[in-house]
N, C-alpha and C positions, 0 to 999 in steps of 0.2 A: 628475496624481494624486500626492499626497504620500505619504511613508512613513507607516506606521501601526503602532500597537501596540494589540492587542485581547486582553485577558484574560491571555495568557501572560506571566509575569513572570520566569521563570528563564532564565538565559543558558546557553551551551554549557559554561561552566566548572563548572556544578554544577546540581543539581536543587533547586528551591525548593519549600517547603511550600505556597506560594500556588498553584503549578501553573496550572490553567486557571480559577481563580477560583470555587471553591466551587460553589454551586448555579446559577451563571450559565449553565453549559453542560449541565447534566444534570438529569433529572427526579429525583424523590425516590428515594433508594436503596431497593432492594427489601427487603421484610420478610424474605424468605428469599433465599439466593443466587440471582441470576438467571443468564442464559446469556451467555457471552463468546465471541465468534468473532473469530479473527485470520486475515486473508487476506493472504498474502504474494504480491506480484507480482514474480516472480523474473526477472531480466534487466535491471532498471532502467527503470521507466516514465518517460516524458517528462512531468514534472509541468506544464510550461508549455503543453502541449497539452491535458492533462486539465482543468486550471483555468487559464484564459487571462487574463493581466493586460492586457487590450486597452486599458485606460486609461493604461498607462505610456507616456510619450512615446517611449521607446526601443524599445518592443516590436516594432512592424512592421518597422523597419529591421533589427533583429537577427534576426528570424525569417524574413524573406524569403518564399520561396515557400510555406512551411508556416504562415504567419500566418493566423489566423482573424479574422473580422469581429466587430464589436460586435453586440449583440442587434438583430435586425431586418434584418441584412445578408444577402447571398446565401449566405455561409458563416458565418452568425451564430451566436454562442454563446448558451447559455441563461443568463439573468441571475441573478447571485448578489448580492453587495454591489456598491456602486458601483465601476466600473472593472474588475470581475472577472466572468468568465462560465464556465460549465461546457461542456465539449465537447458538441456537439449529439447525439452518440450516447448520452449518459448521461441518457436521459429518465426512467428509473425513479428514479435518484438525484436528479434535479432535482425530481421529485415529492415525494421525502422531504424535500428542502430546503424546499419550499413548505409542507409539513406541520409544519415545525419539528423534523424527525427526522434532520437531517444538518448537520454542520459540517465545515470543512476547515482544515488547517494547512499553509500554504505555506512555502517556503524551509526545509523540514524535513530533518534528517539525523541519523544517529547520530554519535558522536564520531569515526568513521572518516573519514580525509581522503585516502586513496589511491583507486585505481580498479580493484581486483580484485573481481570478482563474489563470489568465494568467501570472502575475508577480510571483505568488506562484509556478506555474508549471515550469516556466523558472528557478527560483532559485533552486527548487528541482532537476532539471535535470542538471543544470550547476555545482552544488556542491560547489559553492563559498560562501564566508562569507557575500557577499552583492550582490545586483543586479548589473549586469555587462553587457556590450555590447559584451563580448566575445561570440563567436559562437561555442564553443566546450563544450562537456558534459563530466561528470566524468567517465562514462563507456568507452567512446572512449579514453580518456587519459590513463585509466588503460589498455585497449587493446594494446595501443602503447608500453607498458612496457613488453609485452610478447615477448619471442624469436620469430624470424622470422620463420614462419611455415605456412603450408596450412590452419591451423585452426585459425590463428591469425586474426580473423574476427568476426564482430558482425552482427546480422540480426535483422531487425525490422519487426514485423509481422503487416503489414498495408501498406497503399499506400505511405506513406511518412516516411522519417527517422526522428525521434524525436530528439530534442536537445541533450538528454543524450547520443546519439550515434554519434553525429556529431563531426568531427575533423580529425586529420591526419591519424588515423588508418583506415583500409579497412572496409567498411560496405556495406550492401545491404539491400533491403527490399523485402518482399513477401506479396502479398495480394490475396485473392480468386478471380478468374476471375469474371468479371461483378459485383463485390461487389458494392453496392450503396454507394455513398458518405455520410459521416456523417454530420448531422446538429447540432451536439453537441456543436461545437464552437460557432455557432450563438446564441443558447439558453444561453450558459454560458456568452457570451458577454452581452446579454440583462440583464441577472441576475446581472452582475457587474454594468451595467449602471443604473439599477433601485434600487440598493442596498440602496441608501440613501432616497428612497421614499417608505414609508410603503405601501401606497395604490397601487402603480404600481408594487412593488415587490410581494405583495400578489396576485394581479390580474394575473401576469405572472405565478406564482406558481400554481394557481388554473386552469389556461388555460392548462398548461402542464398536470396536473392531469386529467382534463376532456378528453384530447386527449388519455391519457393512458387508461382510462376506456372505451372510445369509441372503442379503438383498442383491446378490449377483455382482458385488463390487461397486454398486452405484451409491450406496449409502455411506456417508462419512459423518464425523462429529458435527451435529447441527445441520446436516444436509437434507432438510425438507424445505418446501416452499422456495423462497428466494435463495436459500443456501444450496439447493441441489445443483450439482455441477452442470447438468444439462440445461439449467435455466440461465446460466451466465450469459451466453450468447444471445438468446431471445430478449433478455432484459436490456442488453446493450443495444440491440437493434431498435427496440422501442425507444430508448433514450435518444438514439440518433434521429429517429423520425420526429420526435417532439422538438429537439433542438434545431433541426434543419427546416422546420415548417416556417412559413412567413410569419414574422414577428414572434418566432419561437423564443423561449426563455434564454437568458444569458448563461445559465449554469445548470448543471445536473449533478446529483449524487446517486451513486449506485453502491449498495452494500452486498458483498458476497461473503457468506458465512462458511464455516466448516474448515478452518485452517488450524485447529487445535490438535496437533498430531502427537499425542502422548504415547502412542503405541504403533508399531509397524509402519513407521513413516516412509521407509524406502529411500532410494537414492535416485539413480537414473530412471528407474521404474518403480511403481508402487503408488500408494494412495496420494502422496504429495505430488508426485509427477502427474497424476491424473488431474489434480486440481490446477496445477500450473498450466497444463494443456487447455483446460476449460477457460482459465483466465486469458490465455493467448487467443483462443477462439473468440472470446468476448471483445478483445481489442480489434481483431480482424473484422468482426461484425460491426463494431462502432465506426471504424474507418470507412467500411463499405457503405454503411447506412448514411453517413454524413455527406458522402460524395464530395462536391467541391467545397463544402463548408469545413471539411477536414483541414484545409490549408489555413484556416483561421481559428484552429482549435488547439487548446492546451489541456493536457490530461495529467493529473497527479495520482499516483497509486501509493497508498500507505497502509500500514497495519499498526495495531496499538502498541506492540512491543515485539522484540525478537524472541528467539528461543535459545536454550542452553547450547553451548558449543559441543559438549560431550553428549553422547547417546546414552539414554537411560537403560534400565534393565529389561524393558519391553520393546526395545528397538525403535523407540521414539525419542522426542526431545521435549523438555519441560519449559515452563514460562521463563523467559529471559529478559534481556534489556535491549542492546543494540540490534537493529534490524536493517532492512534495506527498503528504500523508496525509489520510485521511478518518476521521471518527468518525460513526457512524450507528446507527440502531436505534430501536425503540419506547421504550426506556428513556432515550433521549437527548433533551435539550432543545436543539435545534440552531438552524439558521438563522444561524450565526455564522462569521465569519472569525477564526480563532484566531492569536495570536502576532504577531510582528513581520514586516512586509513591507519588505525592504531596498531594493526597487526594482532597476531594470536599468541605471541609469547607472553603477554600479560593479559589476564582476563579480569573483568569486573566481578568482584566478590568471588573470584576463583571459579567462575562458572559461565559467565556471559561475555559476549562481545562488548568491548568498552563502548559506551555511547558517546562517540567523539563529536557528533554533529546534531544540532537541533533541527528536527524535521520542520519546524515552523518557518525556517529560512526558505525551504523549498516551497511551502505554501505561499508565503508572501511574494516571492519572486514570480511564481506562477500566476498569481492574481494580477500583479503589475503588468506582466506580459500580455495576458489574455484580455484584460479590460482597460489597459492604458492608464491605470491609476497611478497617482504619485506615490513613489515608494516610501517616502518619509511619512506620508499621511497613513499609508497602510500599516506601517510599524506602530505608529502612535495610537491609531484609532481601532485597529483590528486585533493586534496581538499583545496589547497591554491592558485589555479590558478586565 
């Protein structure tokens, strides 16, 4: 399988006006602002398991025990474009692909090149070219560009408003009553703190995995409160009800925690497969809950960074760089692999998927598609702040 370039033309050094190639990726812009949903997978999802480059000659040797099979195999992926397949747990998303309502961007990253969850999430949500002390996020800055109306508002599904929604535009948050607080931040901070010490890092990973097993397989790294896998679909259903209500907000943000798979990650089955299934169920619940509004909805799914290409000594993967992001919805003309594929013969710092594509390109085009905003204005006012 050779390296490929599909539609994305901007490099990591800057954002191009060409972006994702005009109408090649999107349905006609809505006559009135549509709905935009941003789903953040906190903890760093392993993109090489979510979208598997099974046709890459180096794939199976590098991934070892967590490698998945080509379509039709015992642990076979769901076919996408030639040489790439979707994890078998993502059946709803594959159905959207078959309907032309989903595309994916592999080897994607923000401009951040270190491996701290918190700095990476801040940069992902700020949408800026470098770490900054600014306290506004790219989705809020885009909301501020919409005409004044009752729906010129964003909602965060959770107890707090994340950075991506903070800023001058009107925002609110909603959380289930009596929802337990999440301890995902604590575990992720410990993960960052121990990252430089192999013994402590592995000990923490194994302790988290022991907790998960003791909890009957439902507990994962950071999986309490909003991060618990069983909460993904109900939270997505709640977001759908809020968005679809008369004069409902123009946008919503959902944060799903628990993607930091340092130990016993698994392949076709296992803890990561369970999380992917929960994500898939959330997309199904969102689509069903939106009803006819789905046709006017754009969804972007992203994570703060990818994970190492090689498996570590505890059967997991560590903090990496290039990952995968998804673009889907009834307003999306999909069925495409977007961007450059750098291949696996050369790794970033000899450990990570090369970050060939700037994920902010996907954010910007999603916003222009969902809300009918001028693309050049989005680039200059939202992603260079």
